[in-house]
VOKE-443574 format. One line per field, with one value per residue (C-alpha): chain; residue in three letters; x, y, z. Coordinates in pm, 1 decimal, padded with zeros to 6 digits, always signed. Each point is the difference from the previous one (the first is absolute). Layout:
N
drenvex: c(A; ...) $
tormi: c(ALA; ...) $
xx: c(X; ...) $
yy: c(Y; ...) $
zz: c(Z; ...) $
END
This chain:
189
drenvex: c(A; A; A; A; A; A; A; A; A; A; A; A; A; A; A; A; A; A; A; A; A; A; A; A; A; A; A; A; A; A; A; A; A; A; A; A; A; A; A; A; A; A; A; A; A; A; A; A; A; A; A; A; A; A; A; A; A; A; A; A; A; A; A; A; A; A; A; A; A; A; A; A; A; A; A; A; A; A; A; A; A; A; A; A; A; A; A; A; A; A; A; A; A; A; A; A; A; A; A; A; A; A; A; A; A; A; A; A; A; A; A; A; A; A; A; A; A; A; A; A; A; A; A; A; A; A; A; A; A; A; A; A; A; A; A; A; A; A; A; A; A; A; A; A; A; A; A; A; A; A; A; A; A; A; A; A; A; A; A; A; A; A; A; A; A; A; A; A; A; A; A; A; A; A; A; A; A; A; A; A; A; A; A; A; A; A; A; A; A) $
tormi: c(UNK; UNK; UNK; UNK; UNK; UNK; UNK; UNK; UNK; UNK; UNK; UNK; UNK; UNK; UNK; UNK; UNK; UNK; UNK; UNK; UNK; UNK; UNK; UNK; UNK; UNK; UNK; UNK; UNK; UNK; UNK; UNK; UNK; UNK; UNK; UNK; UNK; UNK; UNK; UNK; UNK; UNK; UNK; UNK; UNK; UNK; UNK; UNK; UNK; UNK; UNK; UNK; UNK; UNK; UNK; UNK; UNK; UNK; UNK; UNK; UNK; UNK; UNK; UNK; UNK; UNK; UNK; UNK; UNK; UNK; UNK; UNK; UNK; UNK; UNK; UNK; UNK; UNK; UNK; UNK; UNK; UNK; UNK; UNK; UNK; UNK; UNK; UNK; UNK; UNK; UNK; UNK; UNK; UNK; UNK; UNK; UNK; UNK; UNK; UNK; UNK; UNK; UNK; UNK; UNK; UNK; UNK; UNK; UNK; UNK; UNK; UNK; UNK; UNK; UNK; UNK; UNK; UNK; UNK; UNK; UNK; UNK; UNK; UNK; UNK; UNK; UNK; UNK; UNK; UNK; UNK; UNK; UNK; UNK; UNK; UNK; UNK; UNK; UNK; UNK; UNK; UNK; UNK; UNK; UNK; UNK; UNK; UNK; UNK; UNK; UNK; UNK; UNK; UNK; UNK; UNK; UNK; UNK; UNK; UNK; UNK; UNK; UNK; UNK; UNK; UNK; UNK; UNK; UNK; UNK; UNK; UNK; UNK; UNK; UNK; UNK; UNK; UNK; UNK; UNK; UNK; UNK; UNK; UNK; UNK; UNK; UNK; UNK; UNK) $
xx: c(+00000.0; +00115.9; +00041.5; +00192.3; +00102.2; +00352.7; +00119.9; +00312.6; +00035.0; +00372.3; +00023.8; -00214.0; +00201.5; -00293.2; -00006.6; -00372.4; -00143.5; -00142.5; -00222.5; -00149.3; -00379.5; -00003.2; +00240.9; -00200.7; -00322.6; +00161.5; +00128.0; -00346.1; -00123.7; +00279.0; -00106.1; -00369.9; +00088.0; +00176.8; +00344.5; +00320.8; +00263.3; +00370.9; +00169.9; +00336.7; +00126.2; +00324.4; +00083.5; -00127.6; -00344.8; -00013.1; -00131.9; -00329.4; -00068.3; -00167.8; -00199.5; -00122.8; -00069.3; -00210.7; -00185.5; -00093.9; -00001.2; -00168.9; +00295.8; +00273.0; +00337.8; +00338.5; +00317.0; +00220.4; +00376.6; -00016.3; -00038.4; +00344.1; +00227.9; +00363.8; +00107.5; +00370.3; -00054.7; -00069.0; -00327.8; +00165.7; -00040.2; -00352.1; -00188.3; -00292.7; -00021.0; -00015.2; -00253.9; -00222.7; +00023.5; -00109.6; -00282.8; -00117.6; +00028.0; -00242.0; -00277.2; -00150.0; -00074.9; +00367.4; +00245.4; +00364.7; +00174.1; +00359.3; +00125.5; +00223.6; +00274.1; +00304.1; -00101.8; -00012.6; +00349.4; +00147.4; -00283.5; +00218.9; +00280.1; -00081.1; +00368.9; -00002.9; +00039.6; -00252.8; -00023.3; -00279.0; +00073.4; -00065.4; -00369.4; -00040.6; -00070.2; -00260.3; -00172.5; -00002.8; -00186.1; -00253.5; -00046.5; -00038.1; -00251.1; -00216.2; +00059.9; -00015.5; -00368.3; +00052.6; +00338.0; +00058.7; +00297.8; +00028.1; +00277.8; +00041.3; +00085.5; +00104.7; +00106.9; +00239.2; +00209.5; +00124.3; +00212.8; +00156.8; -00207.1; -00232.9; -00330.6; +00164.2; +00242.3; -00271.9; -00234.6; +00276.4; +00051.5; -00370.2; +00001.0; +00302.4; -00154.5; -00301.7; +00178.0; -00026.8; -00378.7; -00227.3; -00074.9; -00363.4; +00099.8; +00239.6; -00285.1; -00215.3; +00270.0; +00106.3; -00347.3; -00306.1; -00013.8; +00026.3; -00275.0; -00222.7; +00081.6; -00069.4; -00291.4; +00171.1; -00102.9; +00302.8; -00026.7; +00202.7; +00014.4) $
yy: c(+00000.0; +00353.1; +00196.6; +00306.5; +00205.8; +00128.5; +00304.7; +00010.1; +00357.2; -00026.7; +00004.2; +00312.2; +00313.0; +00230.1; +00065.7; +00079.0; -00294.8; -00169.2; +00294.5; +00031.3; -00018.3; -00330.3; -00166.8; +00115.1; -00121.8; -00335.6; -00031.0; +00085.7; -00303.8; -00210.6; +00108.4; -00058.9; -00360.6; -00039.3; -00023.7; +00174.4; +00202.6; -00080.7; +00325.1; -00068.6; +00355.4; +00189.4; +00280.6; +00264.2; -00165.6; -00037.2; +00352.3; -00108.3; -00298.1; +00206.2; +00192.6; -00327.6; -00152.0; +00298.3; +00007.2; -00368.6; -00077.9; -00336.5; -00117.8; -00185.9; +00095.2; -00159.1; +00178.6; -00268.7; -00009.0; +00300.7; +00207.3; -00098.3; +00263.8; -00017.3; -00194.3; +00049.2; +00366.6; +00117.6; +00146.7; +00341.3; -00002.3; -00143.8; +00274.1; -00011.5; -00378.1; +00017.3; +00284.9; -00158.6; -00344.1; +00146.5; +00186.9; -00328.0; -00167.7; +00258.0; -00161.9; -00305.5; -00175.5; -00000.9; -00277.8; -00043.9; -00310.4; -00040.7; -00171.8; +00053.9; +00128.0; -00173.9; +00079.1; +00373.5; +00038.5; +00021.2; -00054.5; +00059.8; -00251.1; -00178.8; +00016.0; +00223.1; -00208.0; +00041.3; -00061.3; +00015.5; +00370.9; +00066.1; -00054.4; +00076.9; +00374.7; -00034.6; -00293.3; +00192.9; +00287.2; -00246.7; -00179.3; +00323.0; +00134.3; -00306.5; -00195.5; -00375.1; +00004.4; +00127.2; -00138.1; -00328.6; -00187.6; -00098.3; -00216.3; +00153.2; -00347.8; -00076.2; +00357.1; +00006.7; -00261.9; +00277.0; +00120.8; -00336.4; -00029.4; -00290.2; -00041.9; -00131.6; +00291.7; +00259.7; -00176.8; +00010.0; +00371.8; +00067.0; -00201.7; +00193.5; +00336.3; -00073.4; -00208.8; +00275.7; -00011.7; -00216.5; -00350.1; +00106.7; +00292.7; -00219.6; -00242.7; +00288.3; +00134.3; -00337.8; -00126.4; +00107.2; +00354.3; -00125.6; -00253.8; +00272.2; +00252.0; -00244.0; -00171.6; -00339.6; -00284.8; -00155.0; -00361.2; -00035.5; -00381.6) $
zz: c(+00000.0; -00072.8; +00323.6; -00115.0; -00298.9; -00041.9; -00184.4; -00206.6; +00114.2; +00041.7; -00379.8; -00036.6; -00068.5; +00072.3; +00371.9; +00017.6; -00191.6; +00310.3; +00092.6; -00347.3; -00024.5; -00191.6; +00242.6; +00301.9; -00160.5; -00072.5; +00355.0; +00135.6; -00193.6; +00148.8; +00349.9; -00076.6; -00084.3; +00333.0; -00159.4; +00101.9; -00183.8; +00000.6; -00097.5; -00158.9; +00033.6; -00022.3; +00243.9; -00245.4; +00003.2; +00376.1; +00055.9; -00154.5; +00224.7; +00271.4; -00263.6; -00147.2; +00341.9; +00102.2; -00332.7; +00036.1; +00374.1; -00058.0; -00212.0; +00185.2; -00151.2; +00061.1; -00105.2; -00150.6; +00056.6; +00236.3; -00320.8; -00129.9; +00150.8; -00104.4; +00304.7; -00054.5; +00090.3; +00351.0; +00116.3; -00010.7; -00379.0; +00022.0; +00185.2; -00242.0; +00029.1; +00378.5; +00013.9; -00263.3; +00161.1; +00333.6; -00172.3; -00154.4; +00340.0; +00143.1; -00207.5; +00175.0; -00330.2; -00108.0; +00082.6; -00092.9; -00130.8; +00112.1; -00311.0; -00298.0; +00226.7; -00146.2; -00358.5; +00074.7; +00144.6; -00347.8; -00250.2; -00305.1; +00049.2; +00329.2; +00089.5; +00309.2; +00317.3; +00279.9; +00372.4; +00251.5; +00052.2; -00370.9; +00072.9; +00369.5; -00020.1; -00276.4; +00170.3; +00328.2; -00170.2; -00141.2; +00331.8; +00195.9; -00250.2; -00062.4; +00319.0; +00030.5; -00100.5; -00356.8; -00108.2; -00176.9; -00136.3; -00365.4; -00141.5; -00348.1; -00122.8; -00275.8; -00088.5; +00297.1; -00181.2; -00232.6; +00290.0; +00073.3; +00317.9; +00065.0; +00179.1; +00318.1; +00035.8; -00059.7; +00240.7; +00263.0; -00073.2; +00060.3; +00323.3; +00123.9; -00089.4; +00221.8; +00266.1; +00262.3; -00012.5; +00212.0; -00131.1; -00042.5; -00222.5; -00197.6; -00073.3; -00120.3; -00231.7; -00139.4; -00084.3; +00193.1; -00142.0; -00357.6; +00063.9; +00145.9; -00275.3; -00284.6; +00176.8; +00003.0; +00224.8; +00170.5; +00108.4; +00319.4; -00023.3) $
END
């Protein structure tokens, strides 16, 4: 069953495409059918997430890949990303998917090495903005293989990034929130 629609917004050069009348009308139809919207955005699109969320409050939106900031750069060069991410987080119908991290360190050649600290500041902003209730982990498999990483190493990275949280919050972020967001029934057997 289809539970969500995903944009390919990261390929759109026009920054305002997602708040166009036809897109908003289409997303109202998505919401009316009880479906969700995975927004594959770049930082220059992120400013419109809160606009979209307020225009269609019944639409659940998840920002994929934390909006693909250039993770090899510090937050000091990402002021707009941080401000716009926190603005999006102020909308209760917006979630954020912590995914696609290793592919965004060096998206051109995938040759820049990374460590836990490469991601920590950006993930901290996301966690502080959305809290454990509206964050979820995504693997980005098989795309992550472009970097030479594998599912196991990225899964370990995610676990380490949230290891300081309570076990209850870790369970939410690693599965329960996604199940709730997408309306999935999880069999605990």
